[in-house]
C-alpha positions in Angstrom: -24.0 12.4 -22.0 -21.7 13.0 -19.0 -18.6 12.1 -21.0 -18.3 14.2 -24.1 -14.6 13.6 -24.6 -13.6 13.4 -28.3 -9.8 13.4 -28.3 -7.2 10.7 -28.5 -7.9 7.3 -26.9 -5.6 4.3 -26.5 -6.2 1.4 -28.9 -3.2 -0.8 -28.1 -0.7 1.2 -30.3 2.6 2.2 -28.8 2.9 5.9 -27.8 4.7 7.9 -30.5 8.4 8.6 -30.1 9.4 11.8 -31.8 12.4 14.1 -32.2 12.0 17.8 -31.3 14.1 18.6 -34.4 11.3 17.2 -36.7 8.5 19.5 -35.3 7.8 23.2 -35.1 5.5 24.4 -32.3 2.4 24.6 -34.5 2.8 21.1 -35.9 3.4 19.7 -32.4 0.4 21.6 -31.0 -1.9 20.3 -33.8 -0.8 16.7 -33.7 -0.3 16.2 -29.9 -1.5 19.0 -27.6 -4.9 19.7 -29.3 -5.6 16.0 -29.8 -4.7 15.2 -26.2 -2.2 12.7 -27.5 0.8 11.7 -25.4 4.2 11.2 -26.8 7.8 10.6 -25.9 10.3 13.2 -27.0 13.6 11.5 -27.6 16.9 13.3 -26.8 17.9 16.3 -24.8 15.9 19.4 -24.2 17.4 22.0 -26.5 19.3 24.9 -24.8 19.1 23.2 -21.4 22.2 22.7 -19.2 21.0 19.8 -17.0 24.4 18.1 -17.4 25.6 20.7 -14.8 23.2 19.4 -12.2 25.4 17.4 -9.9 24.4 17.4 -6.2 27.3 19.7 -5.5 26.1 22.2 -8.1 22.5 22.1 -6.8 23.7 22.7 -3.3 25.8 25.6 -4.3 22.9 27.1 -6.3 20.1 26.7 -3.7 21.4 24.9 -0.6 20.2 27.5 1.9 16.6 27.3 0.7 14.2 25.8 3.3 11.8 23.3 1.7 8.9 21.0 2.5 10.2 17.4 2.2 8.0 14.3 2.2 9.0 11.4 4.2 8.0 7.7 4.8 9.0 5.3 7.5 10.2 2.4 5.3 11.0 1.7 1.7 7.7 -0.1 1.4 5.9 3.1 2.6 4.1 5.5 0.2 4.6 9.1 -0.4 1.7 11.5 -0.9 0.2 10.9 2.6 0.6 14.5 3.8 3.7 13.7 5.9 6.3 16.5 5.5 9.2 18.0 7.3 11.1 21.3 6.9 14.7 20.9 5.7 17.2 23.0 3.9 18.0 21.9 0.3 21.6 21.3 1.4 20.5 19.0 4.3 18.2 17.1 1.9 21.0 16.6 -0.6 23.3 15.4 2.2 20.7 12.7 2.9 20.6 11.7 -0.8 24.4 11.3 -0.9 24.1 9.0 2.2 21.6 6.8 0.3 18.5 7.8 2.3 15.4 6.3 0.6 12.8 7.8 3.0 12.8 11.4 1.8 11.3 12.9 -1.4 11.4 16.4 -2.8 8.2 17.2 -4.5 6.1 20.3 -5.4 6.5 23.3 -3.2 4.0 26.0 -2.1 4.1 28.8 -4.6 4.8 32.3 -3.5 2.1 34.9 -3.8 2.5 38.4 -5.3 1.0 41.6 -3.8 -2.4 40.7 -5.2 -2.3 37.1 -3.8 -1.7 35.6 -7.2 0.5 32.5 -7.1 3.8 32.5 -9.0 4.8 29.8 -11.4 7.8 28.4 -9.5 9.2 28.1 -6.0 12.6 27.2 -4.6 14.8 25.5 -5.5 13.6 25.8 -9.2 13.8 29.6 -8.8 17.5 29.5 -8.3 18.1 27.3 -11.3 16.2 29.0 -14.1 19.4 30.0 -15.9 19.9 26.3 -16.7 16.8 25.6 -18.9 14.5 27.5 -21.3 11.3 28.7 -19.7 9.5 28.3 -23.0 11.0 25.6 -25.1 10.7 26.3 -28.8 8.5 23.2 -29.2 5.9 24.7 -26.8 6.0 28.3 -27.7 2.2 28.3 -28.4 1.5 27.6 -24.7 1.9 29.7 -21.6 3.8 28.5 -18.5 1.7 27.5 -15.5 4.1 25.9 -13.1 7.6 24.5 -12.9 8.4 21.7 -10.5 11.3 19.5 -9.3 11.2 16.0 -7.9 14.2 14.2 -6.3 14.6 11.0 -4.3 16.4 7.7 -3.9 14.6 4.3 -4.4 16.5 1.2 -5.3 13.3 -0.9 -5.4 11.0 1.8 -6.9 8.2 3.9 -5.5 4.8 4.8 -6.9 2.4 7.7 -6.9 -1.3 7.1 -6.9 -3.6 7.3 -10.0 -4.4 11.0 -10.5 -4.8 13.6 -13.2 -3.7 17.2 -13.6 -5.7 20.0 -15.2 -2.8 21.1 -17.3 -0.5 19.7 -20.0 2.8 18.3 -18.7 6.2 18.2 -20.2 8.2 15.8 -18.0 12.0 15.6 -18.4 13.8 12.7 -16.7 17.4 13.6 -15.8 18.4 10.4 -13.9 16.9 7.1 -13.0 13.9 5.5 -14.6 10.1 6.3 -14.6 7.1 4.4 -15.8 3.8 6.1 -16.6 0.5 4.2 -16.7 -1.9 6.3 -18.8 -5.6 6.2 -19.2 -7.7 8.3 -21.6 -10.4 10.8 -20.3 -12.7 8.5 -22.3 -12.3 6.0 -19.4 -12.8 8.5 -16.6 -16.2 7.1 -15.6 -14.7 3.6 -15.2 -12.3 4.9 -12.5 -13.0 4.9 -8.7 -12.5 8.6 -8.2 -12.4 10.5 -4.9 -15.1 13.0 -6.2 -18.2 12.4 -8.3 -17.6 13.1 -12.0 -20.4 15.2 -13.4 -19.0 16.1 -16.8 -16.0 15.4 -19.0 -15.7 18.1 -21.7 -14.8 17.3 -25.3 -11.2 18.4 -24.6 -10.9 16.0 -21.7 -11.4 18.5 -18.9 -12.9 16.6 -16.0 -15.4 18.3 -13.7 -16.5 17.0 -10.3 -19.6 17.8 -8.3 -19.2 21.2 -6.7 -16.3 22.1 -9.0 -18.0 22.5 -12.4 -16.1 24.6 -15.0 -16.2 25.4 -18.6 -13.9 23.5 -21.0 -11.1 26.1 -20.5 -11.4 26.0 -16.7 -13.5 29.1 -16.3 -16.2 29.1 -13.6 -19.5 29.0 -15.5 -21.0 31.5 -13.0 -18.6 34.1 -14.3 -19.8 33.3 -17.9 -23.6 33.0 -17.6 -24.2 34.0 -14.0 -26.8 31.3 -13.5 -25.0 28.2 -12.3 -24.0 28.4 -8.6 -20.9 26.5 -7.9 -17.6 26.6 -6.0 -14.6 28.2 -7.7 -12.5 26.1 -10.0 -9.4 24.5 -8.5 -7.0 26.4 -10.7 -6.9 30.0 -11.9 -9.1 30.3 -15.1 -7.3 30.4 -18.4 -8.4 32.4 -21.5 -11.0 30.9 -23.7 -9.6 28.4 -26.2 -9.2 29.6 -29.8 -11.1 26.7 -31.2 -14.0 24.6 -29.6 -13.3 21.2 -28.2 -9.6 21.9 -27.5 -8.1 23.0 -24.3 -6.7 22.0 -21.0 -7.7 18.4 -20.4 -5.5 15.7 -19.0 -5.1 11.9 -19.1 -5.3 10.0 -15.9 -1.9 8.9 -14.9 -0.1 6.8 -12.4 3.7 6.6 -12.3 6.4 4.4 -10.8 10.0 5.7 -10.2 13.3 4.1 -9.6 15.9 6.4 -8.2 16.9 9.6 -9.9 15.7 13.1 -9.9 13.3 14.8 -12.3 11.2 17.9 -12.8 8.4 19.2 -14.9 6.5 22.2 -15.9 2.8 22.4 -16.5 0.9 24.6 -18.8 -2.5 25.2 -20.2 -3.7 25.6 -23.7 -3.6 29.1 -23.5 -1.3 27.9 -20.9 2.0 26.2 -21.3 3.6 23.2 -19.8 7.4 23.0 -19.8 9.1 20.6 -17.6 12.2 18.9 -16.5 12.8 15.6 -14.7 12.8 14.2 -11.4 14.9 17.2 -11.3 14.1 20.1 -13.3 
C-alpha cells in the first residue's frame, strides 16, 4: 500500500484542549506527538515574556535588521507568490503602525555556519531569544529545528494555501485570530498535490517521487545504498527510538486576521517550539 499511515485521524471529534500544567513532556509526547494528534494548549507559554512585545519594543530590539518582506497589490491578493522586497524591520513596523495591509513578515533565510549547515533561526527572532524558552518544558523530549516569526495586518483576513511541513509545529498566537483547517496524512492521496505521492510512512511522513526518504527523513541511499534518489528536502534526523513514530505532519491550511505570530518546528528527534504570528 502506498499509504501506510497508522496514526491519529479525524472522526468528527473536537481537537483536544489541554493545559500545559497537566502534562509532563513524556505524557505529552506519548499522547500527542507520537500519535500525530493535534491539540490546543490553553494559556500562556510558561517562562515567556511576550507581553513585552509592543511594536516599539520590537523595533528597539531588532529594528536595524534587513528582512525579506512579502507583499501583495491589494487586500484581495494572496501571499506566498514569491513576491518579496528588502526592508529594515523598523521600516516594516512603521508600515504596520500606519495600517498597511499589503506587507507580511514570514520565514527568513537561515544563516549558514562554516560548514554550510543552516542555523535554527534568523533575524529578527535571533534578537529576541531572551524573551521565550528555546525548549519549553512540555517539549523537552524534542530537538529544535527552526524558530519563525510572522507579522501582518489584515482586517478582512488572509489565507495560506494547503501545505504540510515535515516537522512538528508549536504555534503561539500573540495577537489577532488564526484558523487552521487540518487533514490527516490518511487523506493525503485524496489531495491534489504539486508532486506525486509515492509513499506515506506509518508515522505520516509523506514522500514524493524523486524525494523518497525513510520514516525519519533519512535518504534511503545512505541506509541501503541501493535506491537512487535525490536528497531529502530537510537535513536527516536521527533514527526514531520506536518504529512507526517520527516526523510526520498533517496537511494544513490557515486563515489569519490581523495580529502577529510565530512558531518553532522540531522533529521527533527533533523539536518544535514556536510562538505566534509573532514569536
